[in-house]
N, C-alpha and C positions, 0 to 999 in steps of 0.2 A: 834749176839740170843738174842731175845728178849717175854717176854710175854707181853702177852698184859697191865700188869701193870710197864710194865718194868724193871723188871727182869733178868738179862746176869747172874746171878753168876749160876757156874755148869753145864753147859748146856749137858756137856757129860758125867758122870757117876756124880757115885754115892759116891765115897769118892776125885772127880773132888778139890772140895775147901767144906769146911766143918765149915770156920769161923761161928763166931755170930750165933753158933748154929744151922745154916740153913743142911733139910736133907732134900731138896727134889731134887739133885744132880740125874744128867740121864733126864730131865722132857722132851729132843728133840726126843731120842731117839723110841718114839710110834708117832713121825710127819713123819718119816723116807721116802718119796715114788721113785719115778726117776726122776722127775723134782726136788725134795731137794736134792738126790743125782747130778745130773748133773749140778743146780749149784754152789753148793761149791763146786765140781771139779773144775769148771773155775774160780773161785776166787785160783786156787790152783795152777796158774799160779807163774812159778819165779816171785819171788821178796826181799825187804828191809823188816823187822821189825822191828818196833816204839813195845817193851812191857816193859811193869809193871814188877817189882823182880819177886812176888809170882808166874804173868802167866808162865815167864820164867823158873821158878823153877820147874813147873810143866812142861813148855813143855821138859824145860833140861833134863829130865831124865825118858824122851818118846820118842818124835823126833829121834834123833841120830840111832834108833835103831828100827825106822817102817819107814823111807823115801821111801818104797817101796811105802806108799798109798799119799805120796805126794814130790812126789819128786821136789829139789831144795830146800828143806827144810834148809839140811847140809850146803846148797854151797849159799842161800844168811843169806846177815850180819843182822844178829841179833840186834839191837841198845835199850840197856836194862835202864831205868830212872834207877837210884840207891842209894841211900845213904851211902850204907853196904857193899856191893857187889861192888869188882874189876876184878874178873879174874875169865874164866871156860874154860871147858878142851873142851866145844860145838865148834870146828869151825867157825870161820865168828863174834866171836859175843864181840861186842864192852860195851863201860859201858860211859854212858850219866851219868851226875852228876845236870843238871836243866833246866827251860827253855831257859834259852841261848843256849843252848845246840841243845836244839829241834829245836829254831827259825832256825840254822844257819844247824842245818839237811835238814830240810825245806826248806831251798834257797837253797839247794845245786846241783847242777847237779848227775844225778844216777837213781836209776831205781825207779817205785813207793814205796811205803810205807806205808806196811800194818799195822794197829791196830787189835792185834787180843785180845779179851777178857778183862786185862786192866781198871775195872771200872776205878779206881784214875785217874790215866793217862785217859784218856775218859775226865773224869768231867775236868783235864788238861788246855788241847783240846780244851773241848769246852769252856771255859773261858776262854781262850786267844784266841778266834775267830782263832786256829788254824787246825779245818779239813776242809779238800775241799770238801768230799764226804763220804756221809751214805749207809751202804748198811745194811740193814735191814730184819732178819730171824724173821718175826710176827708169833712167835703161839699161836694159838687159844685156850688159855689157864693161868688164874692169880693163881699166887705163893703168892703174901698178902708180902713175908717178903722177905730181901734177899740185894743182892749189885742190884743200877739200870739202867738205860745207863743213867737219864738223873737226874742233880738233880738241886737245884735254882739258882744254882749260873754258869749257859752257857750263853755266848754272845748270845744276839738279833742273827738270823742272819736269814734267807730265803733261800729254798734247791729245785730248783724243782725235778720234778719226769722224774728219765729217762728211768725206764724200771722199769715193774713187773709183776708180777706172782703171781696166785693162785697156791697152791698144791694141789693134793687129797686131800691130809690132814688135808684143811683147813691154811695152814700156808700162811703167806704173805710176797714173797721175793720185798719188793723195795728200788731201789737206785736210791740216793738224790744226785747230785752237787749243790754246794754252788751258790747263787743266788745273793747276793748281802745283801742288808741293810731290814730289819722288814718295813712294812712304816705301819702304822694305821693314818686308818683316813684321813687328808690332812700332816702327817705329819713324815717328816721319822724317825725311831730314827738311 
């Protein structure tokens, strides 16, 4: 969930993530419609999750008691990149420490792995060419400030649009799969 200017911070609620003085939490709420809801429900299929510590801590206090909306969230493995946390009472939680652990996880067999929120983790994945797919919900607004989806150090990569829809509220739902190297002029990067 991002804005036109790439902000991804606190899309769901006013108190979700106020770090850095962010005061626009809950900015996705006015844009929900049937198409948007259907797309989100489709993405809530059983999977495993790779999360940054801050996103995990938000989820850890909410989802164990609200799994009726997201069936499978408690059963999926939550891989959490953290240098400070080592355990959780939330079942199926595994803490990982570094990029090497992420690479091992990516190369292992098993369920699809989804990343939700986790801006610093996404920057790390993009910088190290570890993102296979992007599922973007681009909202028709700008916020100017806040955590951004893309930093200046993303690995140059090409993606192919595999699916797109525009909701009645103007949200662009766009799914992209990794397509290879970026080509510029006569030379590939």
